N, C-alpha and C positions, 0 to 999 in steps of 0.2 A: 504494500500500500504506500501511497505517497503521504506526505505530511498533511496535506489538505484532507485526505480521506481519514487519516487518524484523528485529526482535529474534529471532523464531523462525527465520527464514531464516539469519541470521548464526550462531546456535547450531547449526543443522543443518549448515552449511558447516564449522564448526569440528570437529564430531563426525565428519564424513566425511574430514577432512584426513589422519588416519593411514591410512585405506584407500588414498588416493591415493599417499601416500608409500610404502606397502608395494608398490604396483603398479609403482613405478619400478625401474630397474635397480639391484640392491643391490651395486654394485661396491665401495663403501666397506666394506660388511660383509665381502665376500669378501677384500678387501685386508687388513683387520684379522685375519681368520681365518688368513691366510697369513703374518702378521707384517710385511706391507709397509705397512700404513696407519699413521695417527698413533696414538701410544700413548694409552691411556685408563686411568687418569686421567693428567693432565698431570704432568710432573716438577715437583716443588716444591709440589704442591697438598697441602693438609692432609687427613689421614685423617678422615673424617666421624665415626668413633667417638671419636677424640680430642677433636673439637670438642664432641660431646655430653657426654663425660665432664667436660671442663673447665666447660661450662655448668652441669652438675649440681652440681659441687663449688662453684662460685661461688654458685649458688642456695641451697645448704644453708648455706654460711657467711653469706650475707646474711640468710637467715631466722633463724638463731641470733642474729646481731647485733641484728636488729630485736626479737626476743623478749626479749633481755636488757635492751634499752633500755626496753621496756614494763614489765618487772618492776621496774626501777630507779625508774621514775616512780611506780608504784603503791605502792611501799614494801614489797613482799612480801619 
């Protein structure tokens, strides 16, 4: 096979992987539904909305700081 053929085959295998996983015995899903499986999310993990909010706030502060520096340099 050529490298293009190998690449297509690898991509096809990756696309079929969820189908194979779905066909397996979903005992972990059943255990979680019954409250017996591992908790998700893990204890002590950060809330994704908190991370997004902090990143947004830091980005806004950084943008304002850069904007003020540019205005100070231009003499406006």
